[in-house]
C-alpha positions as CSV (number, residue, x, y, z in Angstrom):
1,X,44.9,-29.3,50.7
2,X,44.8,-25.7,49.5
3,X,47.0,-22.9,50.7
4,X,45.7,-19.7,52.3
5,X,47.2,-16.3,52.9
6,X,47.8,-15.4,56.6
7,X,48.7,-12.0,58.1
8,X,50.6,-12.1,61.4
9,X,49.7,-9.6,64.1
10,X,51.8,-8.8,67.1
11,X,55.2,-10.1,68.1
12,X,58.4,-9.9,66.1
13,X,56.7,-10.8,62.8
14,X,53.9,-8.2,63.0
15,X,52.6,-7.3,59.6
16,X,54.3,-10.1,57.7
17,X,52.2,-12.4,55.4
18,X,52.8,-16.1,55.0
19,X,51.0,-18.9,53.2
20,X,49.8,-21.9,55.2
21,X,47.9,-25.1,54.5
22,X,44.1,-25.1,54.8
23,X,41.8,-27.9,55.9
24,X,39.1,-29.3,53.6
25,X,36.7,-26.5,54.8
26,X,39.2,-23.8,53.7
27,X,40.2,-22.7,57.1
28,X,44.0,-22.5,57.8
29,X,45.6,-24.7,60.4
30,X,44.8,-23.3,63.9
31,X,48.4,-22.6,65.0
32,X,51.7,-22.0,63.3
33,X,55.2,-21.6,64.6
34,X,58.0,-19.7,62.9
35,X,61.7,-19.7,63.9
36,X,62.8,-16.4,65.5
37,X,65.8,-14.7,63.9
38,X,69.0,-14.9,66.0
39,X,72.3,-13.1,65.7
40,X,74.2,-16.3,66.5
41,X,73.9,-18.6,63.5
42,X,74.9,-21.5,65.8
43,X,72.1,-21.0,68.3
44,X,68.8,-22.9,68.1
45,X,66.2,-20.1,67.7
46,X,63.0,-20.2,69.8
47,X,59.8,-20.6,67.8
48,X,57.3,-17.8,67.6
49,X,53.8,-19.1,68.0
50,X,50.8,-17.5,66.3
51,X,47.1,-18.7,66.5
52,X,44.3,-18.2,64.1
53,X,41.8,-15.5,65.0
54,X,39.5,-14.9,62.1
55,X,39.2,-13.8,58.5
56,X,39.9,-10.2,57.4
57,X,37.8,-8.2,55.0
58,X,40.4,-8.6,52.3
59,X,40.2,-12.4,52.4
60,X,43.4,-13.0,54.4
61,X,43.3,-14.8,57.7
62,X,44.6,-13.1,60.9
63,X,46.9,-15.0,63.2
64,X,47.8,-13.3,66.6
65,X,51.1,-13.7,68.4
66,X,50.7,-15.9,71.6
67,X,54.3,-16.3,72.7
68,X,57.4,-18.4,72.1
69,X,58.2,-22.1,72.4
70,X,61.6,-23.5,73.2
């Protein structure tokens, strides 16, 4: 599987870019989760959920923030 560039929109990670796996057709996985940053290093951070929305003119894929998971 190839990797593709993803731009995150909304939520705490707005504007960040990450690389995710793509399926055989070249589309990135439909949903990703990223651990939220916490001040307490002993705490289990919630997961920030982002879902694939579409491809941007520069070739990156856009993922929109949809909420958190425990």
